N, CA, C and O atoms as CSV, one atom per row, in Angstrom:
chain,resi,resn,atom,element,x,y,z
A,1,MET,N,N,-11.660,-66.668,-6.066
A,1,MET,CA,C,-11.191,-66.794,-7.445
A,1,MET,C,C,-10.012,-67.790,-7.491
A,1,MET,O,O,-9.077,-67.707,-6.694
A,2,LYS,N,N,-10.085,-68.683,-8.401
A,2,LYS,CA,C,-9.106,-69.731,-8.564
A,2,LYS,C,C,-8.349,-69.571,-9.858
A,2,LYS,O,O,-8.941,-69.297,-10.902
A,3,TYR,N,N,-7.039,-69.741,-9.797
A,3,TYR,CA,C,-6.202,-69.621,-11.045
A,3,TYR,C,C,-5.525,-70.974,-11.295
A,3,TYR,O,O,-4.931,-71.583,-10.404
A,4,ILE,N,N,-5.643,-71.395,-12.512
A,4,ILE,CA,C,-4.975,-72.660,-12.894
A,4,ILE,C,C,-4.106,-72.397,-14.067
A,4,ILE,O,O,-4.548,-71.836,-15.070
A,5,ASP,N,N,-2.828,-72.808,-13.954
A,5,ASP,CA,C,-1.868,-72.639,-15.060
A,5,ASP,C,C,-1.673,-73.998,-15.742
A,5,ASP,O,O,-1.393,-74.996,-15.079
A,6,ILE,N,N,-1.818,-74.025,-17.016
A,6,ILE,CA,C,-1.582,-75.236,-17.859
A,6,ILE,C,C,-0.429,-74.995,-18.765
A,6,ILE,O,O,-0.434,-74.050,-19.553
A,7,ASN,N,N,0.574,-75.845,-18.666
A,7,ASN,CA,C,1.734,-75.799,-19.584
A,7,ASN,C,C,1.614,-76.939,-20.559
A,7,ASN,O,O,1.676,-78.106,-20.170
A,8,GLY,N,N,1.441,-76.609,-21.841
A,8,GLY,CA,C,1.270,-77.605,-22.867
A,8,GLY,C,C,2.419,-78.603,-22.931
A,8,GLY,O,O,2.205,-79.768,-23.269
A,9,LYS,N,N,3.620,-78.170,-22.617
A,9,LYS,CA,C,4.769,-79.116,-22.642
A,9,LYS,C,C,4.633,-80.161,-21.548
A,9,LYS,O,O,4.966,-81.328,-21.759
A,10,LEU,N,N,4.161,-79.765,-20.412
A,10,LEU,CA,C,4.023,-80.687,-19.292
A,10,LEU,C,C,2.844,-81.642,-19.520
A,10,LEU,O,O,2.917,-82.832,-19.215
A,11,ILE,N,N,1.778,-81.094,-20.056
A,11,ILE,CA,C,0.549,-81.964,-20.225
A,11,ILE,C,C,0.840,-83.027,-21.309
A,11,ILE,O,O,0.242,-84.103,-21.276
A,12,ARG,N,N,1.723,-82.754,-22.245
A,12,ARG,CA,C,2.047,-83.688,-23.298
A,12,ARG,C,C,2.762,-84.950,-22.763
A,12,ARG,O,O,2.630,-86.044,-23.312
A,13,LYS,N,N,3.504,-84.756,-21.697
A,13,LYS,CA,C,4.304,-85.907,-21.125
A,13,LYS,C,C,3.398,-86.978,-20.482
A,13,LYS,O,O,3.619,-88.175,-20.668
A,14,ASP,N,N,2.377,-86.535,-19.724
A,14,ASP,CA,C,1.496,-87.486,-19.057
A,14,ASP,C,C,0.157,-86.801,-18.829
A,14,ASP,O,O,-0.144,-86.362,-17.719
A,15,PRO,N,N,-0.646,-86.712,-19.890
A,15,PRO,CA,C,-1.887,-85.931,-19.839
A,15,PRO,C,C,-2.889,-86.371,-18.790
A,15,PRO,O,O,-3.513,-85.528,-18.145
A,16,ILE,N,N,-3.053,-87.644,-18.610
A,16,ILE,CA,C,-4.071,-88.119,-17.609
A,16,ILE,C,C,-3.708,-87.677,-16.240
A,16,ILE,O,O,-4.515,-87.033,-15.570
A,17,TYR,N,N,-2.487,-88.006,-15.774
A,17,TYR,CA,C,-2.027,-87.673,-14.436
A,17,TYR,C,C,-2.022,-86.150,-14.265
A,17,TYR,O,O,-2.453,-85.647,-13.228
A,18,TYR,N,N,-1.542,-85.417,-15.265
A,18,TYR,CA,C,-1.465,-83.944,-15.206
A,18,TYR,C,C,-2.851,-83.351,-14.935
A,18,TYR,O,O,-3.009,-82.516,-14.044
A,19,ILE,N,N,-3.858,-83.789,-15.710
A,19,ILE,CA,C,-5.193,-83.314,-15.570
A,19,ILE,C,C,-5.824,-83.703,-14.268
A,19,ILE,O,O,-6.532,-82.905,-13.654
A,20,GLN,N,N,-5.571,-84.968,-13.817
A,20,GLN,CA,C,-6.056,-85.374,-12.516
A,20,GLN,C,C,-5.568,-84.486,-11.438
A,20,GLN,O,O,-6.351,-84.055,-10.591
A,21,ASP,N,N,-4.264,-84.182,-11.430
A,21,ASP,CA,C,-3.627,-83.346,-10.437
A,21,ASP,C,C,-4.105,-81.873,-10.556
A,21,ASP,O,O,-4.475,-81.249,-9.561
A,22,LEU,N,N,-4.086,-81.368,-11.728
A,22,LEU,CA,C,-4.384,-79.964,-12.009
A,22,LEU,C,C,-5.793,-79.558,-11.588
A,22,LEU,O,O,-5.974,-78.496,-10.991
A,23,PHE,N,N,-6.786,-80.383,-11.888
A,23,PHE,CA,C,-8.149,-80.080,-11.563
A,23,PHE,C,C,-8.682,-80.815,-10.369
A,23,PHE,O,O,-9.871,-80.716,-10.069
A,24,ASN,N,N,-7.843,-81.552,-9.675
A,24,ASN,CA,C,-8.273,-82.356,-8.542
A,24,ASN,C,C,-9.420,-83.272,-8.992
A,24,ASN,O,O,-10.488,-83.298,-8.380
A,25,PHE,N,N,-9.180,-84.007,-10.051
A,25,PHE,CA,C,-10.175,-84.869,-10.688
A,25,PHE,C,C,-9.577,-86.254,-10.755
A,25,PHE,O,O,-9.196,-86.686,-11.843
A,26,PRO,N,N,-9.474,-86.976,-9.648
A,26,PRO,CA,C,-8.781,-88.315,-9.657
A,26,PRO,C,C,-9.463,-89.353,-10.509
A,26,PRO,O,O,-8.823,-90.336,-10.881
A,27,GLU,N,N,-10.716,-89.190,-10.836
A,27,GLU,CA,C,-11.434,-90.179,-11.622
A,27,GLU,C,C,-11.177,-90.015,-13.124
A,27,GLU,O,O,-11.658,-90.833,-13.908
A,28,TYR,N,N,-10.440,-88.992,-13.547
A,28,TYR,CA,C,-10.203,-88.722,-14.943
A,28,TYR,C,C,-9.431,-89.890,-15.517
A,28,TYR,O,O,-8.422,-90.317,-14.956
A,29,ASP,N,N,-9.922,-90.419,-16.671
A,29,ASP,CA,C,-9.299,-91.539,-17.286
A,29,ASP,C,C,-8.890,-91.298,-18.772
A,29,ASP,O,O,-8.553,-92.228,-19.505
A,30,GLY,N,N,-8.935,-90.064,-19.151
A,30,GLY,CA,C,-8.562,-89.681,-20.509
A,30,GLY,C,C,-9.760,-89.424,-21.405
A,30,GLY,O,O,-9.585,-89.035,-22.559
A,31,ASP,N,N,-10.972,-89.630,-20.908
A,31,ASP,CA,C,-12.190,-89.374,-21.681
A,31,ASP,C,C,-12.441,-87.851,-21.709
A,31,ASP,O,O,-12.771,-87.245,-20.690
A,32,ILE,N,N,-12.281,-87.278,-22.855
A,32,ILE,CA,C,-12.414,-85.822,-22.997
A,32,ILE,C,C,-13.854,-85.339,-22.709
A,32,ILE,O,O,-14.041,-84.217,-22.238
A,33,ASP,N,N,-14.815,-86.136,-22.975
A,33,ASP,CA,C,-16.215,-85.773,-22.679
A,33,ASP,C,C,-16.438,-85.735,-21.187
A,33,ASP,O,O,-17.188,-84.882,-20.713
A,34,ARG,N,N,-15.824,-86.617,-20.425
A,34,ARG,CA,C,-15.946,-86.631,-18.960
A,34,ARG,C,C,-15.279,-85.392,-18.389
A,34,ARG,O,O,-15.755,-84.826,-17.405
A,35,LEU,N,N,-14.155,-84.957,-19.014
A,35,LEU,CA,C,-13.448,-83.764,-18.575
A,35,LEU,C,C,-14.353,-82.540,-18.755
A,35,LEU,O,O,-14.474,-81.700,-17.864
A,36,TYR,N,N,-14.990,-82.464,-19.941
A,36,TYR,CA,C,-15.894,-81.360,-20.262
A,36,TYR,C,C,-17.038,-81.333,-19.199
A,36,TYR,O,O,-17.311,-80.278,-18.628
A,37,GLU,N,N,-17.681,-82.450,-18.943
A,37,GLU,CA,C,-18.772,-82.514,-17.958
A,37,GLU,C,C,-18.286,-82.102,-16.579
A,37,GLU,O,O,-18.999,-81.404,-15.857
A,38,PHE,N,N,-17.098,-82.516,-16.207
A,38,PHE,CA,C,-16.567,-82.120,-14.919
A,38,PHE,C,C,-16.315,-80.632,-14.813
A,38,PHE,O,O,-16.697,-79.994,-13.831
A,39,LEU,N,N,-15.659,-80.073,-15.844
A,39,LEU,CA,C,-15.384,-78.647,-15.827
A,39,LEU,C,C,-16.604,-77.756,-15.872
A,39,LEU,O,O,-16.666,-76.729,-15.196
A,40,ILE,N,N,-17.571,-78.157,-16.674
A,40,ILE,CA,C,-18.756,-77.318,-16.841
A,40,ILE,C,C,-19.585,-77.211,-15.549
A,40,ILE,O,O,-20.403,-76.305,-15.392
A,41,LYS,N,N,-19.349,-78.164,-14.629
A,41,LYS,CA,C,-20.079,-78.133,-13.345
A,41,LYS,C,C,-19.377,-77.254,-12.283
A,41,LYS,O,O,-19.926,-77.030,-11.204
A,42,ILE,N,N,-18.208,-76.777,-12.582
A,42,ILE,CA,C,-17.475,-75.930,-11.596
A,42,ILE,C,C,-18.283,-74.635,-11.426
A,42,ILE,O,O,-18.685,-73.987,-12.393
A,43,GLU,N,N,-18.495,-74.300,-10.181
A,43,GLU,CA,C,-19.280,-73.092,-9.842
A,43,GLU,C,C,-18.467,-72.123,-9.003
A,43,GLU,O,O,-18.995,-71.438,-8.127
A,44,GLU,N,N,-17.185,-72.078,-9.284
A,44,GLU,CA,C,-16.261,-71.146,-8.676
A,44,GLU,C,C,-15.596,-70.345,-9.741
A,44,GLU,O,O,-15.200,-70.901,-10.765
A,45,GLU,N,N,-15.450,-69.012,-9.540
A,45,GLU,CA,C,-14.719,-68.217,-10.545
A,45,GLU,C,C,-13.378,-68.784,-10.750
A,45,GLU,O,O,-12.598,-68.860,-9.801
A,46,THR,N,N,-13.049,-69.200,-11.964
A,46,THR,CA,C,-11.791,-69.873,-12.283
A,46,THR,C,C,-11.228,-69.321,-13.593
A,46,THR,O,O,-11.925,-69.223,-14.603
A,47,THR,N,N,-9.939,-68.962,-13.541
A,47,THR,CA,C,-9.235,-68.528,-14.739
A,47,THR,C,C,-8.164,-69.615,-15.063
A,47,THR,O,O,-7.303,-69.939,-14.245
A,48,ILE,N,N,-8.269,-70.137,-16.262
A,48,ILE,CA,C,-7.322,-71.107,-16.711
A,48,ILE,C,C,-6.355,-70.425,-17.697
A,48,ILE,O,O,-6.754,-69.938,-18.754
A,49,HIS,N,N,-5.108,-70.411,-17.319
A,49,HIS,CA,C,-4.084,-69.728,-18.126
A,49,HIS,C,C,-3.273,-70.831,-18.837
A,49,HIS,O,O,-2.728,-71.723,-18.187
A,50,ILE,N,N,-3.204,-70.759,-20.150
A,50,ILE,CA,C,-2.517,-71.829,-20.910
A,50,ILE,C,C,-1.347,-71.230,-21.636
A,50,ILE,O,O,-1.459,-70.200,-22.300
A,51,ILE,N,N,-0.156,-71.931,-21.490
A,51,ILE,CA,C,1.054,-71.577,-22.247
A,51,ILE,C,C,1.462,-72.822,-23.085
A,51,ILE,O,O,1.061,-73.946,-22.785
A,52,ASN,N,N,2.222,-72.593,-24.080
A,52,ASN,CA,C,2.701,-73.674,-24.934
A,52,ASN,C,C,1.552,-74.477,-25.549
A,52,ASN,O,O,1.577,-75.708,-25.536
A,53,THR,N,N,0.581,-73.805,-26.068
A,53,THR,CA,C,-0.590,-74.551,-26.625
A,53,THR,C,C,-0.211,-75.388,-27.823
A,53,THR,O,O,-0.917,-76.353,-28.118
A,54,GLY,N,N,0.843,-75.085,-28.522
A,54,GLY,CA,C,1.275,-75.908,-29.626
A,54,GLY,C,C,1.638,-77.293,-29.253
A,54,GLY,O,O,1.671,-78.179,-30.107
A,55,CYS,N,N,1.913,-77.515,-27.996
A,55,CYS,CA,C,2.284,-78.875,-27.491
A,55,CYS,C,C,1.065,-79.636,-27.019
A,55,CYS,O,O,1.159,-80.831,-26.741
A,56,MET,N,N,-0.064,-78.982,-26.921
A,56,MET,CA,C,-1.293,-79.670,-26.454
A,56,MET,C,C,-2.016,-80.297,-27.604
A,56,MET,O,O,-1.842,-79.873,-28.746
A,57,THR,N,N,-2.819,-81.289,-27.343
A,57,THR,CA,C,-3.690,-81.866,-28.409
A,57,THR,C,C,-4.723,-80.784,-28.697
A,57,THR,O,O,-5.200,-80.109,-27.784
A,58,PRO,N,N,-5.062,-80.627,-29.963
A,58,PRO,CA,C,-6.091,-79.612,-30.325
A,58,PRO,C,C,-7.452,-79.886,-29.684
A,58,PRO,O,O,-8.208,-78.954,-29.408
A,59,LEU,N,N,-7.768,-81.175,-29.446
A,59,LEU,CA,C,-9.011,-81.531,-28.868
A,59,LEU,C,C,-9.150,-81.016,-27.423
A,59,LEU,O,O,-10.207,-80.526,-27.026
A,60,LEU,N,N,-8.091,-81.135,-26.670
A,60,LEU,CA,C,-8.117,-80.654,-25.273
A,60,LEU,C,C,-8.256,-79.121,-25.279
A,60,LEU,O,O,-9.017,-78.576,-24.479
A,61,PHE,N,N,-7.550,-78.432,-26.149
A,61,PHE,CA,C,-7.613,-77.025,-26.250
A,61,PHE,C,C,-9.035,-76.595,-26.616
A,61,PHE,O,O,-9.568,-75.645,-26.043
A,62,GLU,N,N,-9.635,-77.285,-27.556
A,62,GLU,CA,C,-11.027,-76.977,-27.977
A,62,GLU,C,C,-12.003,-77.166,-26.806
A,62,GLU,O,O,-12.925,-76.373,-26.613
A,63,VAL,N,N,-11.782,-78.211,-26.048
A,63,VAL,CA,C,-12.725,-78.487,-24.897
A,63,VAL,C,C,-12.595,-77.350,-23.856
A,63,VAL,O,O,-13.601,-76.888,-23.318
A,64,LEU,N,N,-11.364,-76.907,-23.578
A,64,LEU,CA,C,-11.172,-75.851,-22.596
A,64,LEU,C,C,-11.863,-74.592,-23.089
A,64,LEU,O,O,-12.550,-73.926,-22.315
A,65,LYS,N,N,-11.697,-74.253,-24.360
A,65,LYS,CA,C,-12.337,-73.025,-24.944
A,65,LYS,C,C,-13.843,-73.158,-24.910
A,65,LYS,O,O,-14.545,-72.186,-24.627
A,66,LYS,N,N,-14.357,-74.359,-25.198
A,66,LYS,CA,C,-15.773,-74.609,-25.195
A,66,LYS,C,C,-16.379,-74.399,-23.782
A,66,LYS,O,O,-17.439,-73.798,-23.614
A,67,VAL,N,N,-15.661,-74.918,-22.803
A,67,VAL,CA,C,-16.102,-74.739,-21.426
A,67,VAL,C,C,-16.114,-73.227,-21.097
A,67,VAL,O,O,-17.046,-72.727,-20.466
A,68,SER,N,N,-15.079,-72.529,-21.530
A,68,SER,CA,C,-15.002,-71.106,-21.250
A,68,SER,C,C,-16.182,-70.378,-21.915
A,68,SER,O,O,-16.739,-69.454,-21.321
A,69,ASP,N,N,-16.559,-70.763,-23.096
A,69,ASP,CA,C,-17.666,-70.102,-23.801
A,69,ASP,C,C,-19.048,-70.429,-23.138
A,69,ASP,O,O,-19.947,-69.587,-23.156
A,70,LYS,N,N,-19.204,-71.595,-22.583
A,70,LYS,CA,C,-20.478,-72.025,-22.046
A,70,LYS,C,C,-20.645,-71.724,-20.554
A,70,LYS,O,O,-21.775,-71.595,-20.083
A,71,SER,N,N,-19.555,-71.609,-19.807
A,71,SER,CA,C,-19.618,-71.418,-18.369
A,71,SER,C,C,-19.457,-69.927,-17.988
A,71,SER,O,O,-18.615,-69.204,-18.522
A,72,LYS,N,N,-20.297,-69.524,-17.052
A,72,LYS,CA,C,-20.116,-68.120,-16.566
A,72,LYS,C,C,-19.034,-68.048,-15.489
A,72,LYS,O,O,-18.686,-66.951,-15.050
A,73,TYR,N,N,-18.515,-69.145,-15.068
A,73,TYR,CA,C,-17.501,-69.168,-14.041
A,73,TYR,C,C,-16.080,-69.394,-14.563
A,73,TYR,O,O,-15.122,-69.057,-13.868
A,74,ILE,N,N,-15.926,-69.920,-15.687
A,74,ILE,CA,C,-14.588,-70.290,-16.202
A,74,ILE,C,C,-14.177,-69.382,-17.395
A,74,ILE,O,O,-14.937,-69.175,-18.341
A,75,SER,N,N,-12.985,-68.877,-17.298
A,75,SER,CA,C,-12.416,-68.139,-18.420
A,75,SER,C,C,-11.058,-68.726,-18.772
A,75,SER,O,O,-10.365,-69.267,-17.911
A,76,VAL,N,N,-10.689,-68.620,-20.023
A,76,VAL,CA,C,-9.435,-69.208,-20.496
A,76,VAL,C,C,-8.577,-68.080,-21.096
A,76,VAL,O,O,-9.048,-67.336,-21.956
A,77,ASP,N,N,-7.361,-67.957,-20.658
A,77,ASP,CA,C,-6.394,-66.998,-21.203
A,77,ASP,C,C,-5.290,-67.782,-21.859
A,77,ASP,O,O,-4.803,-68.751,-21.275
A,78,VAL,N,N,-4.879,-67.408,-23.033
A,78,VAL,CA,C,-3.835,-68.102,-23.776
A,78,VAL,C,C,-2.658,-67.173,-24.065
A,78,VAL,O,O,-2.826,-66.042,-24.519
A,79,ASP,N,N,-1.468,-67.689,-23.787
A,79,ASP,CA,C,-0.230,-66.987,-24.149
A,79,ASP,C,C,0.502,-67.709,-25.250
A,79,ASP,O,O,1.564,-67.262,-25.681
């Protein structure tokens, strides 16, 4: 089981680098569709915990929720 914490305040400062580092996805270039495709292919039980969602772009938040809804391996918890 893998746990990933996302802080909306930190992701706002440098979203591309933050996502590259967070998900070990060095090819990420800011394309939200590529992020979705990358995350949906994860086949390891993963919980993504998000805080400070008000600081995130709504599109990124929607993509994470969409992945959670479609994937049997990824769940998203929001505080």
